N, C-alpha and C positions, 0 to 999 in steps of 0.2 A: 853389581849387575842387577838390573830389574828382573823380577821373576818371569820365567817363561811359563805361561799358563796352559792348561789343557785346551782352552779356547784357541790359543795361538797355534798349538800343534794341530788341532782339528781344522782350523782355517787353512793351514799349510797343506794338509792332506787333501782337503776339498779342492784347493786351487791346483795342486800338482796333478791330481787324478783327472780333473776337468780339462786341464790344458794338455797334458801329455798322454794320458792313458785312454780315456773314454771320449774326449771331445765334447763332453757335456757335464753340467753340474749335477750333483745329487746321486752319484753312483757309489759313493763310499759313505758308510754310516757307522756310528758306534756299534760295537759288537754286543749283542744282548747276553749277559751272563758271563760265565767263565770261559776263557779262551782255551781250546784244546792244544796245549803247548807240546804234547807228545808228537804231533805231526809237523811241527815247525823244524824243518831240517835245512833251511836256507836263510842266511843272514847277509845283509848288505849294510855297510856303514861307511861313514866318512868322519874323520876327526877334525875338530876345530882347534886351531892353534892361535895363541895370542894372549891378551890379558885374561880372557875367560877361556878355559880349556875344557873340551868335552867331546861328545860324539853324538851323531844322529844315526839311528839304526832302524832297519826294517827287518822283521823276522816273519817267515811264513813257511808254507809247505812247498815242496818241489812242484806240485800240481798248480798251485796258485802262482808261483814264480814263472812257470811256463805260460800260464794264461796272461799274466802281466806282460811278459815278453811279447807274446802274440799281439796283444792290444797296442802296446807301445810301438811295435814295428809294423802295425797294420797288416798282420798276416792272417790268413784264413783260420777259423776257429780250431780246426784239427791239424793244422800244419805242424810238422816236426820242428822242434826248437833245438838248435845246437847249444852246446855248453858255452861257446864263445858269445852267441847272441844273448843267452841268459845272463851271463856275467856283465856284458855291456849294458843291457837294459836295466837290471837291478842296480848296478853301480851308478847308472845315470839317475835313477830315481833317488837313491841315497844321496847323491851329489846335489841334486836340486833341493831336496828336503834340507840337507845340511846348509846350503846357501841361504835358504829362507830363515833357518834358525840363526845363522850368523848375522843376518840383516836385522834381527831383533835386538842384538847386543848393542850397548851404548858405545863400546869401542870395538871397531872392526878388527878381526884377525884374518887368518887365512884358512883355507881348507886343505887337508891332505888329499891324497888320491883315494878314490872310492875303492873299497875292498868287498869281495864276496866270498863266502866260505860256508861250510856246513853249520857253523855256530859262531857266535861272537867270541873274540879272544877274551880270556879272563883278565880282569884288571881290578885288583882289590881296592884300588884308590878311587874307583868310579862308583857313582851312585845315581840311580834314576831320578831325574828332575820331574819328568812327565813320562808316563807310560800310557799309551792310548791304543786299546784293543779296537780294531776296526773290522767291518765286514765289507767285502767286495764280491759281488755276484754270489752271495751266500756263503762265502769262504772267509776264513779268518786270516788276519795279519796284524802285527803289532808294530806301531811306531813308537820309539823311545828316544828321549833326549836325556843324555847322561852328562853329569858334571864330574870333573876330575879334581881330586885334592891337589893342592899346590905342589906338594913334594912328590906325588906319585901319579902323574897325570896320564890320561888316556892317550894323549899324543905320543908319549914315550913308548906306549905299547901298541902302536899302530899296526905292526906286522901281525900276521896270523900267529896264534899261539902254537906252541910245540904240539905236534900230532895233528894239526889241522892243515888241510891243503886248500889252496884257492881253487875255486871251481873254474 
């Protein structure tokens, strides 16, 4: 497989946020400095199955997830966000990011169903290929592309890990 670069992931983020979230380009940018991971309590991901196996994930805080949901659904800034809407919106973002990652691959595979939970499931066979800390409206989120080892792939661990509940 040709390498997925940070520029690839950045371009995907730019395109997805311009098309789906904000309706204009330039609303998402590299995060300056270290990302405050302690506040990231929402993860959305989709697994890629096929000759190349991996995962595309988005991790952020509940507040940012609610803001992304409002923007994606074109809700007023202070509108209440239901858990179902949040799961649908973040799952759709992960799905579109994953579809764009899959399009970069020399051999097309398939995408699993998007998942949303409080954290990514553990998979000791997965390693980050690209991790891109981003800022959206002054708040942090992280897009990561993971690759799975052949014998212990991410796709095999697509369900939430024990003790994690879907949102």
